[in-house]
C-alpha positions in Angstrom: 0.4 0.1 0.0 3.0 2.2 1.0 4.4 1.8 -2.0 1.4 2.7 -4.0 0.7 6.1 -2.1 4.4 6.8 -2.3 4.2 6.4 -6.3 0.9 8.9 -6.6 2.7 11.6 -4.4 5.7 11.2 -6.4 3.6 11.5 -9.9 1.6 14.3 -8.5 5.0 16.3 -7.3 6.3 15.8 -10.9 3.1 17.3 -12.6 2.5 20.0 -10.0 6.7 20.8 -10.5 6.2 21.1 -14.3 2.9 23.6 -13.2 5.1 25.7 -11.5 7.6 26.0 -14.5 5.2 26.9 -17.1 5.9 23.5 -18.4 2.9 21.0 -20.3 1.1 19.2 -17.4 -1.3 16.9 -16.8 -2.5 19.4 -14.0 -3.5 21.5 -16.7 -6.9 23.5 -15.3 -7.4 24.6 -11.7 -10.1 21.4 -11.0 -7.2 19.1 -11.6 -5.1 21.2 -9.4 -7.9 20.9 -6.6 -8.5 17.1 -7.0 -4.7 16.4 -7.0 -4.4 18.8 -3.5 -7.4 16.4 -2.0 -5.9 13.3 -3.4 -2.6 14.5 -1.1 -5.1 15.1 1.5 -6.2 12.0 2.0 -3.2 10.3 1.9 -1.7 12.7 4.4 -4.7 11.3 6.5 -4.4 7.9 5.8 -0.3 8.2 6.9 -1.8 9.8 9.8 -3.7 6.9 11.3 -0.9 4.2 10.7 0.8 2.9 13.7 4.1 1.8 11.9 5.7 4.7 10.1 6.6 3.7 6.4 10.1 4.5 5.6 9.0 4.9 2.0 6.5 7.9 2.4 6.6 10.6 4.5 4.0 12.4 6.2 5.9 15.4 6.4 6.8 15.4 2.5 2.9 15.0 1.7 1.9 18.1 4.1 4.8 20.4 2.4 3.8 19.5 -1.2 -0.2 20.0 0.3 1.2 23.4 1.2 2.9 24.1 -1.7 -0.1 23.4 -4.4 -2.6 26.3 -1.9 0.0 28.4 -2.0 -0.1 28.1 -5.7 -3.6 28.0 -5.8 -3.8 31.1 -3.6 -1.5 33.2 -6.0 -3.2 31.6 -9.1 -6.6 32.8 -8.2 -5.9 36.0 -6.3 -4.0 37.3 -9.7 -7.3 35.9 -12.0 
């Protein structure tokens, strides 16, 4: 399970980095970015309920990415 979550977070991070850099990305619309952020929040919630900490995925990394996405969304909506 953690391997799949790790893969999801890695894929979302890669696509989000493309958005930030102005490159073509699967996260083309605000709704897709918001869905990705919601998925990250689900993953963070799931990780917070685990009694055994995963060596594959760090909850702090997930939360950091959520914060980055939130800041980007706030900046994008404020300038739109």
